[in-house]
C-alpha positions as CSV (number, residue, x, y, z in Angstrom):
1,X,-101.7,56.7,-54.4
2,X,-105.5,57.6,-54.8
3,X,-107.3,56.5,-58.2
4,X,-110.1,58.2,-59.5
5,X,-113.2,56.2,-60.7
6,X,-114.3,57.6,-64.1
7,X,-117.1,55.1,-64.8
8,X,-119.9,57.8,-64.2
9,X,-118.4,59.7,-67.1
10,X,-118.4,56.9,-69.6
11,X,-122.3,56.4,-69.3
12,X,-122.8,59.4,-71.4
13,X,-119.3,59.4,-73.3
14,X,-118.9,57.2,-76.3
15,X,-115.4,56.3,-77.6
16,X,-113.5,58.0,-74.9
17,X,-111.7,55.0,-73.7
18,X,-108.2,56.7,-73.6
19,X,-109.6,59.5,-71.5
20,X,-109.1,57.8,-68.3
21,X,-105.5,56.9,-69.1
22,X,-104.8,60.4,-70.1
23,X,-106.1,62.0,-66.9
24,X,-104.2,59.2,-64.8
25,X,-101.1,60.1,-66.6
26,X,-101.8,63.9,-66.0
27,X,-102.4,63.2,-62.3
28,X,-99.3,61.5,-61.9
29,X,-97.0,64.0,-63.7
30,X,-95.4,66.6,-61.6
31,X,-95.2,70.2,-62.7
32,X,-92.0,72.1,-63.3
33,X,-88.8,70.4,-64.0
34,X,-86.2,70.7,-66.6
35,X,-86.2,72.1,-69.2
36,X,-88.7,74.8,-68.8
37,X,-91.2,75.1,-71.4
38,X,-94.3,77.0,-72.8
39,X,-97.4,75.6,-74.6
40,X,-98.8,78.3,-77.0
41,X,-102.1,78.4,-78.9
42,X,-102.1,80.4,-82.2
43,X,-105.4,80.3,-83.8
44,X,-107.9,77.5,-83.7
45,X,-105.7,74.6,-84.9
46,X,-102.2,75.7,-84.5
47,X,-100.1,75.2,-81.3
48,X,-96.5,75.6,-80.4
49,X,-94.2,74.0,-77.6
50,X,-91.3,76.2,-76.8
51,X,-88.6,74.7,-74.6
52,X,-85.4,76.4,-73.2
53,X,-82.6,74.1,-74.4
54,X,-79.6,76.6,-73.9
55,X,-76.4,74.8,-74.5
56,X,-77.7,72.1,-76.8
57,X,-76.9,71.8,-80.5
58,X,-79.5,70.5,-83.0
59,X,-77.6,67.1,-83.0
60,X,-78.1,66.9,-79.3
61,X,-81.8,66.9,-79.6
62,X,-84.4,64.3,-80.7
63,X,-88.2,64.7,-81.3
64,X,-90.3,61.7,-81.9
65,X,-94.0,61.2,-82.0
66,X,-95.4,57.6,-81.3
67,X,-99.0,56.7,-80.5
68,X,-100.1,60.5,-80.0
69,X,-97.2,61.1,-77.5
70,X,-94.5,63.8,-78.5
71,X,-91.2,63.0,-77.0
72,X,-88.5,65.6,-76.8
73,X,-85.1,64.4,-75.5
74,X,-81.7,66.0,-75.3
75,X,-78.4,64.5,-74.4
76,X,-74.9,66.0,-74.5
77,X,-72.1,63.7,-75.8
78,X,-69.0,63.2,-73.6
79,X,-66.7,65.2,-75.7
80,X,-68.9,68.2,-75.3
81,X,-68.7,67.8,-71.5
82,X,-65.4,69.2,-70.5
83,X,-64.2,66.9,-67.6
84,X,-61.1,69.0,-67.2
85,X,-62.8,72.3,-66.5
86,X,-63.0,73.2,-62.8
87,X,-66.0,75.3,-61.9
88,X,-66.2,77.8,-59.0
89,X,-70.0,78.0,-59.5
90,X,-72.0,75.9,-62.0
91,X,-75.3,77.3,-62.7
92,X,-76.0,76.1,-66.3
93,X,-77.7,72.7,-66.4
94,X,-75.6,70.2,-68.2
95,X,-77.9,67.2,-68.0
96,X,-79.9,65.3,-70.4
97,X,-83.6,65.4,-70.3
98,X,-86.9,63.9,-71.8
99,X,-90.2,65.6,-71.8
100,X,-93.3,64.0,-73.1
101,X,-96.8,65.6,-74.3
102,X,-99.9,63.8,-74.9
103,X,-101.2,64.7,-78.3
104,X,-104.8,64.7,-79.2
105,X,-106.1,63.0,-82.3
106,X,-105.2,64.4,-85.7
107,X,-102.4,66.5,-84.2
108,X,-99.3,66.3,-86.0
109,X,-95.9,68.1,-86.0
110,X,-95.3,70.4,-88.9
111,X,-92.0,72.0,-87.9
112,X,-89.2,72.2,-85.4
113,X,-86.3,74.6,-85.1
114,X,-83.6,75.8,-82.7
115,X,-83.4,79.6,-82.4
116,X,-81.6,81.6,-79.7
117,X,-81.3,78.6,-77.3
118,X,-85.2,77.9,-77.7
119,X,-86.6,74.6,-79.4
120,X,-89.8,75.5,-81.1
121,X,-92.1,72.6,-82.1
122,X,-95.0,73.7,-84.5
123,X,-98.2,71.5,-84.2
124,X,-101.4,71.6,-86.2
125,X,-104.6,69.7,-85.8
126,X,-105.9,68.6,-89.2
127,X,-109.3,67.0,-88.8
128,X,-110.1,64.7,-91.8
129,X,-113.1,65.7,-93.9
130,X,-115.0,62.5,-92.9
131,X,-114.6,63.7,-89.2
132,X,-115.9,67.2,-89.6
133,X,-119.6,67.9,-88.7
134,X,-122.2,67.4,-91.5
135,X,-125.8,68.2,-91.7
136,X,-128.1,65.3,-92.3
137,X,-131.4,65.9,-94.1
138,X,-134.5,64.4,-92.5
139,X,-137.0,63.1,-95.0
140,X,-140.8,62.8,-94.6
141,X,-142.9,59.9,-95.5
142,X,-143.7,61.3,-98.9
143,X,-140.1,61.8,-100.1
144,X,-138.0,59.2,-101.8
145,X,-134.2,59.1,-102.0
146,X,-133.0,58.4,-105.5
147,X,-129.2,58.4,-106.2
148,X,-128.4,60.9,-103.4
149,X,-131.2,63.3,-104.6
150,X,-134.5,63.9,-102.8
151,X,-137.6,63.9,-105.0
152,X,-141.2,64.3,-103.9
153,X,-143.4,61.2,-104.6
154,X,-146.1,61.5,-107.2
155,X,-149.5,61.5,-105.5
């Protein structure tokens, strides 16, 4: 397996230590697979992951978020799987699955619902007020800062 050297990027990027890990994970992940899914963008800060999980009940599915990784898994119980049934053709997948999605900072799950065989997981990016851009005032030599207010110095 080839590895990519990201050290030139880190010369001008500060605080992106996890970037190389995320890119390495994305490089190793194979596209496609089961179950099929969509990732949708709704507005500036709202996202939706939609997965086709036909045949799974809400109790068969599990959604968990740990360390900015969204994990969606599904497993059918033994009693759901009819062992005595004989199939001439079996085209409907009946296997368990696990899908992982890397979430950006400040993205949280706000809702999950199962509707017509589709699992919808709603996500929202909520940037804390302290992290939002703010304008910093530049004072000159003749200005003093007293209790958060700028005043002109007496000449």
